[in-house]
C-alpha positions as CSV (number, residue, x, y, z in Angstrom):
1,X,5.4,201.3,-56.8
2,X,8.0,199.2,-54.9
3,X,11.5,199.3,-56.4
4,X,14.5,197.3,-55.3
5,X,17.7,199.4,-55.2
6,X,21.2,198.1,-54.8
7,X,24.7,199.6,-54.4
8,X,28.1,198.4,-55.6
9,X,31.7,198.9,-54.5
10,X,34.3,200.6,-56.7
11,X,35.8,199.0,-59.8
12,X,37.3,196.7,-60.6
13,X,35.7,194.4,-58.1
14,X,32.3,196.2,-58.2
15,X,31.0,193.9,-55.4
16,X,27.4,194.1,-54.2
17,X,27.3,196.3,-51.0
18,X,23.7,196.5,-50.0
19,X,20.1,196.5,-51.2
20,X,16.7,197.9,-50.1
21,X,13.1,197.7,-51.2
22,X,11.6,201.2,-51.3
23,X,8.1,202.5,-52.0
24,X,8.4,205.3,-54.5
25,X,6.1,207.6,-56.4
26,X,6.8,208.0,-60.1
27,X,7.5,211.7,-60.4
28,X,7.9,213.0,-64.0
29,X,8.7,216.4,-62.5
30,X,11.7,215.2,-60.5
31,X,15.0,215.4,-62.3
32,X,16.6,212.6,-60.1
33,X,15.4,209.8,-57.8
34,X,15.1,210.9,-54.2
35,X,15.1,208.4,-51.4
36,X,14.4,208.8,-47.7
37,X,17.6,209.1,-45.6
38,X,16.9,205.8,-43.6
39,X,17.6,203.7,-46.8
40,X,21.3,204.8,-46.9
41,X,22.1,202.3,-44.1
42,X,20.9,199.1,-45.8
43,X,22.4,200.3,-49.1
44,X,25.7,201.0,-47.2
45,X,25.9,204.6,-48.5
46,X,27.8,207.0,-46.2
47,X,26.1,210.3,-45.8
48,X,28.1,213.2,-44.5
49,X,26.1,216.0,-42.9
50,X,28.6,218.7,-43.9
51,X,27.9,217.9,-47.6
52,X,24.1,218.6,-47.4
53,X,23.0,221.1,-50.0
54,X,19.7,222.7,-51.0
55,X,18.0,222.1,-54.4
56,X,14.7,223.3,-55.8
57,X,11.8,220.9,-55.3
58,X,8.1,220.9,-56.4
59,X,6.7,224.4,-56.9
60,X,10.1,226.0,-56.2
61,X,10.2,224.7,-52.6
62,X,13.7,224.2,-51.2
63,X,14.8,220.6,-50.3
64,X,17.9,219.7,-48.3
65,X,19.6,216.6,-49.6
66,X,22.9,214.8,-49.9
67,X,25.1,214.8,-53.1
68,X,24.1,212.3,-55.9
69,X,25.2,208.7,-55.8
70,X,24.9,206.1,-58.5
71,X,22.7,203.1,-57.6
72,X,20.9,200.4,-59.6
73,X,17.1,200.1,-59.6
74,X,15.2,197.0,-60.7
75,X,12.6,198.4,-63.1
76,X,10.2,196.1,-64.9
77,X,12.6,193.2,-64.3
78,X,15.7,195.0,-65.6
79,X,18.6,196.6,-63.5
80,X,19.1,200.2,-64.5
81,X,21.8,202.6,-63.3
82,X,20.5,205.9,-62.1
83,X,21.5,208.9,-60.0
84,X,20.0,209.1,-56.6
85,X,19.9,211.8,-53.8
86,X,19.0,211.1,-50.2
87,X,16.7,213.6,-48.4
88,X,18.5,215.1,-45.5
89,X,15.4,215.4,-43.3
90,X,14.2,212.4,-41.4
91,X,10.7,213.6,-41.9
92,X,10.7,212.7,-45.6
93,X,9.3,209.2,-45.6
94,X,8.4,208.6,-49.2
95,X,10.7,208.2,-52.2
96,X,10.4,209.7,-55.7
97,X,11.4,207.9,-58.9
98,X,12.7,210.7,-61.1
99,X,13.4,211.0,-64.8
100,X,17.2,210.6,-65.0
101,X,18.1,207.0,-65.9
102,X,14.6,205.6,-65.2
103,X,12.6,207.4,-68.0
104,X,15.3,206.6,-70.6
105,X,15.2,202.9,-69.7
106,X,11.4,202.6,-69.8
107,X,8.4,203.3,-71.9
108,X,5.8,204.9,-69.7
109,X,2.2,205.6,-70.3
110,X,0.0,207.7,-68.0
111,X,-3.6,207.0,-68.4
112,X,-5.2,210.0,-66.7
113,X,-8.8,208.8,-67.2
114,X,-8.1,205.6,-65.3
115,X,-5.5,207.2,-62.9
116,X,-3.1,204.4,-64.0
117,X,0.5,204.2,-65.1
118,X,1.9,201.5,-67.4
119,X,5.6,200.9,-67.7
120,X,7.7,198.4,-69.7
121,X,11.2,198.1,-71.0
122,X,11.7,198.6,-74.8
123,X,12.7,194.9,-75.1
124,X,9.3,193.8,-73.7
125,X,7.3,195.9,-76.3
């Protein structure tokens, strides 16, 4: 699904810094949302190479990424705050929408028989 992300400056001004439209895969196995590194530029997020760390990914594989940042994502028409990490590798081209923040804000139904996912905000139900 395509998700719009946006970043804000520090309080108290909290001004809009940047935004980006990202194609993500909904990943119920991912703790946090992971975005390709190239989206840090339009979101005006500074990534420091000396802060890259390694986390466990799918099947125990190791994934290099930057520390968490807080962004907002437009999910089912609502802006939701969620933690996001950026992949350190340029080869990672797709994003993952993880559980933290997103799954609490949505009601999600996976219909395996139809290979379809349905999502809505609680207010829409």
